[in-house]
C-alpha positions as CSV (number, residue, x, y, z in Angstrom):
1,M,58.3,-16.3,-30.0
2,E,60.1,-13.3,-30.7
3,R,60.2,-10.4,-29.0
4,N,58.4,-8.0,-30.6
5,Q,55.6,-10.7,-31.3
6,A,55.4,-10.6,-27.5
7,K,55.4,-6.8,-27.2
8,G,52.9,-6.6,-29.5
9,K,50.7,-9.3,-28.0
10,W,51.7,-7.6,-24.9
11,K,50.1,-3.9,-26.4
12,Q,47.0,-6.3,-27.4
13,L,46.5,-8.3,-24.1
14,T,46.6,-4.2,-22.7
15,A,44.3,-3.1,-25.2
16,N,41.3,-5.6,-24.4
17,V,41.9,-5.6,-20.7
18,K,40.9,-1.9,-20.6
19,Q,37.7,-3.1,-22.3
20,E,37.1,-5.5,-20.2
21,W,37.7,-3.5,-17.1
22,A,36.9,0.1,-17.8
23,E,37.6,1.1,-14.4
24,L,41.5,0.0,-14.4
25,T,43.6,3.2,-15.5
26,D,47.0,3.4,-17.8
27,D,49.3,3.2,-15.0
28,E,47.8,0.0,-13.3
29,V,47.9,-2.2,-16.1
30,G,51.6,-0.7,-17.1
31,K,52.5,-1.6,-13.8
32,A,52.2,-5.0,-14.7
33,E,55.0,-4.7,-17.2
34,G,54.2,-8.0,-19.1
35,N,53.9,-10.0,-16.0
36,F,50.8,-12.0,-16.5
37,D,50.6,-12.6,-12.7
38,E,50.7,-9.7,-11.7
39,L,48.2,-7.8,-14.2
40,V,45.8,-10.5,-12.6
41,A,46.7,-9.4,-9.4
42,R,45.8,-6.0,-10.7
43,I,42.5,-6.9,-11.7
44,Q,41.2,-8.9,-8.2
45,E,42.2,-6.0,-6.2
46,K,40.4,-3.1,-8.1
47,Y,37.3,-6.1,-9.0
48,G,37.2,-8.7,-6.6
49,E,36.7,-11.4,-8.7
50,S,38.5,-14.6,-8.5
51,R,42.1,-15.2,-9.8
52,E,40.8,-18.4,-12.1
53,T,38.3,-16.3,-13.9
54,I,40.1,-13.4,-14.4
55,A,43.1,-15.8,-15.9
56,R,40.6,-17.8,-17.7
57,K,39.2,-14.1,-19.6
58,L,42.5,-13.1,-20.1
59,N,43.1,-16.2,-21.3
60,K,40.9,-16.1,-24.0
61,M,42.0,-12.4,-25.0
62,M,45.1,-13.7,-25.8
63,E,44.2,-16.8,-28.5
């Protein structure tokens, strides 16, 4: 996948993340900086959901 495609997918994913987990701030999402595991950790910290549940939702969003 080209770098531009990856950036585009990441932007789309973060937009979906902000809709699903509305209490996350732009700053919190931005700190993940393209790191899937970091994003999962930030969501887990804020919402207390399991890593598996969050990862499943994120993977579905990326389809």
